[in-house]
C-alpha positions, 0 to 999 in steps of 0.5 A: 461495553461488554460482549457476550458469547452469542454476540461474539459468535455472531461477529465470527459468523459475519466475519466468516471465521470458525471459532470453536465453542470453547474459545467464545468466552475467552474471545468475548473477554478479549474483545470487551477489553479492546472495546473498553480501551477504545472507549477510554481513548474516546475520552481524550479531548483532541479538539485542539490537535491539528490533523497529522500526516507524519510525525516529522515536520518535513516538507518535500521539495516539489518539481514541475510535473512535465513529461521528458525522455530523460535525455539519456536514451543512449545510455538506456539503449546501451544496456540492451542484452546481448541478443537484443538489437537496439537502434541508434537514438540519434537516428530520428527515423528509427525512434531509439527503441529496443527491438527484441525477438518475439517470445510469445506465439 
């Protein structure tokens, strides 16, 4: 498929690209070459080729999709910055959350 300067100018306008007039013929040749290459790829018979998601045949291990707290709330809360107050995660009434000073009025 061969593109002319008018077609390239229209494509550029649709793509909202500013292409100088003197570059239209060069761009037309380049785009025509790309389309010829795509046409060449379309000639390849891929009917017996299965779809491919990855080049390596690796199956990733799956785990059960369940919500947990991770079991390390104490370790997480021990990372609180110096100014933050944290509540003992073993205190069932407190809930084991960070308490930080208000920073947005």
